[in-house]
N, C-alpha and C positions, 0 to 999 in steps of 0.2 A: 504494500500500500504506500509506503513512503517513497518507493521508487517511482510510482506513478505521479505522486505530487511533485517530486523534483523534476521529472520529465516534462510534466505539464508546465511548470514554471519556466523551464529552460526553453520550451517551444514558444511560450508567450513572449519571453524576452527576445528570442530570435525573430519572431514575427514583428515585434515592435521595432527592433533595430532595422529589419528589412524595410519596413514601411517608412521609417525616417530616411533611410538611404535612397529609396526610390523617390520619395517626395523631394529630397534635395536635388536629385538628378534631374527631375522634371522642371523644377524651378530654375536650375542653371541653364537648361535647354531653352526655356522660355525667355530668359534674360538674353541669352546668346542670339536667339532669333530676333529679338527686338534690336539688338546692337547691329546685326547684319542688315536689317531693314533700314535702320538709320544711315548706315554707310552707303547702301544702295541709293537711298534718297539723295544723299549729298552728291554722289557721283552723277546721278541724273541731273541735278541742278547745275553742276559744273558743265556737263555736256550740253545742256540747253543754252547756257551762257556762251559757250564756245561756238555753238551753231549760230546764235544770234549775232555774235561778233563777226563770224565768217560771212553771214548774209549781209551785214552792214558794210563790210569792206569790199565785197564782190557783188555783182548783180546776181539776182536769183537764178538766172539761166546760165551764168558763167561759172558755175561750180566745177571743180575738177572731177573727172570721172563721169560726168554726164554726157560728154562728147565722145563719140566713138570714132576711131580711126578707120578710114576706108582703105581698101586694098588688101593685099595678102602677102 
């Protein structure tokens, strides 16, 4: 009987510790995802500014890569 009590307590402690570890893992992943989305948003803003500057310095139809070379 004592063995079962000790085993039950050990299992309860192990389950509690596992729950805490899994919770901490998910919280860290949520934070990481938020940081990644913030970084992506900053990169998008930088790219938008660069594209606006590029359009301001060049005509809209004069962008590089839009003209194709003829011939072969």
